N, C-alpha and C positions, 0 to 999 in steps of 0.2 A: 839241426835247425830245419823246420819245415818250410817249404816254399809256399808262397801265397801271392795272389794277384789282387791289387786294389783297382777297382773300376769306378769311374765317375758316371753314375747313372742319370745325371742331369737333375733338374729342379724337381722338388717334391710338390705336394698338394697344398702345403701351408704357405701363407704369405703374411707379411706385415703390411698394414694399410692405414691410411688416414681418412677419417670421416668427420663431417660437420653436423652439428645438431640442427635438424630441421623441424623439431617439435615445436608447435605453436602454443603449447600449453603454458600454465602458470604454476608457480610453487605454492606451498601452503599459505604463504603470506599474500598471495594474489599478484605477485610480481611475475612478469614474463620470464620464462626460462632463458630465453635469448632475446636481446634487444630486437624488436620487430624489424627495424630498418636493417640491422646487421643480418638477421635471419633471411630477409628478402634477398640480400646479396649472396649469402650461402646457397640459396635455393636456385640461383641462376646457373644454368649449365655453362655459360661462358666463364663465370667465375671459377667453377670447379675445373674446367678445362685449362684455364690460365694457371691455376695452382699446379695442375699436373705437368704442364710444360715447364714450370719453374723448378721442378724437383729433379735433381741430378741423380737419377737412379743408378746409372752406370758408375758414377763416382762412389756412391754408397757401396755398391757391390764390390768394387775394387779395394777401397780403403778400409771399410768396416768389416766386410765379410772376407777380405783378402782373396778376392776372386772366386770364392766358393758360393756366392749368391748370384742370382739371375734377375735382372730387371723385369718387373711385371707391370703391365699397363692396363689391366682389366680385372674383373672379379674372378676370372677363372685362370688358374696357373697354367703356364705353358707345359707343365709336367702332366697335366690332365689331357692325355692325347685323345680321349673320347669326346670331351665337351669343349675343349679350347677351340676358338674360332680364329684361325691364322689370317683371315681376311680383314680383321679389325685393325685399322691403322693405329699404331702406337703414338701417344703424345710425347714425343722425344723432348729432351732437355733443350729448350729454346727460349731464352730470356726475352728476346725481342717480340716473339710471338705472344708470350705471356703478357707483356706490357701492352701490346696492341689490343688484346682481348679485354684487359682491365679498363683501358681507355674507352672501349666501345660501350661499356656499361657505366660510364660517367664516374669512374674512380680516378681521381686526379690529385696530384700534389700541388696545391695552389700556394702554399706558404714556403715551399722549398726546403722542408725539413727531411725530405726523403721518404715520408710516409704518405700514402694515398689517403684521401678523405672520402667519406660516404654520407649519404642521407641528407635530409633537409638541414641538419645542424652542422654538416661537414665535419664530422668527428674523424679522428685518425682511425684507419682501418687496422685494428689489432684484435687479437683473440688469445685466449689461454689454451695452450695445447697440453693436455694431460697425457702422460704415459706412465708405464709401470716402473717403479723403483726396483733396483736390484738386478736388472737385466742390462749389462754394459753395452751390448750391441744396440739395443733399442734406445737406451739413453743417448748414445753417441749419434744414432740416426736422428733422433729428435733435434739434437743440436745442429746437425747438417741441414735439416729441414728449416730450422730457424734462420740459418745463414742464407739458404737458397731463397726463401720468401722475402728476406730483407732486400735482396737484389732487385725485386720487382715492386718494392714499396709496401709490403705487408709485414706488420710486426707480430710475430708469434712469440708469446711469453711461455716458455716451457716450465711446467711444474711436474715433479715426480711424486707419485703416490704409491703406497703399497697397494697390491691388488685388492686387499680387503677394504681399502678406502675408495679405490677407483671403480670397481665393479658396480657398487650400488648407485653410482652417479649415472651410468648409462643403462642400467637394468631396472632401476627403481625410482630414483628421484628426478633423473633427467636434467640435473643442474650441471651443465658443462657447455662448452662451445665447440671443442674439437678434441679428438682422441686419436692417438697412434697406438695400435695394438695389433695382434696377430689373429689370423683365422686359420684354424687347422681342421682338416677333415680327414677321415680314414678311408674314404671311398670316392671314386671318380664320379659316381652318380650323385646329382645334386639333391635328391630326395631327402637325404639325411639333414640337409640344411634348410628345409622348407620353412621352418620357423623364423629364419633370418630373411629369406627372400620374399615371403609373403608380407605385404604391408600390414596385414592383420596380426602378424607374428609378434610375440613378446621379445624376440631377439632381433627384430628389424631395427638395429641400433639407432639409426639416424632419426627415426620417427616410428616407434612401435605402436602396436595395438590400435591401428586405425579401423574405424567402423566401415569406412570406404576409402579408396585411394585418395590421398590428398592432392595429387597432381596427375595430369594425363599420362605422364611417363611411367606412372606406377600401375596403370590399369591392368597390365599383363602380369602383375605380381600378386594379384589377389587369388584367394582360393575359392 
């Protein structure tokens, strides 16, 4: 029997991540892809930071990935030792911080049902979270995200789709609210993902093919 050594080389370059649809467009019937008032909530940095604080990444890494996953808090994996910025503060799991951020943008539970309300009509803050069917780890992660977000008053309704059904939604029709999926690259240099990072790119999932950056924070992502 030959001797061998197994080494843990740390995190890779690929990551699972959650994003919200910020596309202001309409479908073929003339209906907004996302309710405008809800999209305005998605577009607020405070909302997305609150969601980040609400997610128990360490718990997911330990239970679903059995300790073989590494929590990630930004768009560049810690496994990318060339481009990862260690000075960026992680949005650690902090339910109270998430609740405070949501309250700051006027998301409150006024009827006591446990779900925050938003907009002029004070509708319950809920969204459909799509992810790929047939990937047990991702399916289980989506369920944990649903439970995490429920703790801060956000209702995420998980729907599982085959990739052949899911991909057209974020690449062509843009009819979705949120997606949990992975991003895998084969090189530490971000050039190969330019089509995702540029706001004009077709793979800039959350709002692709922009003729000009839709917000000030996208100005540096144009070509």
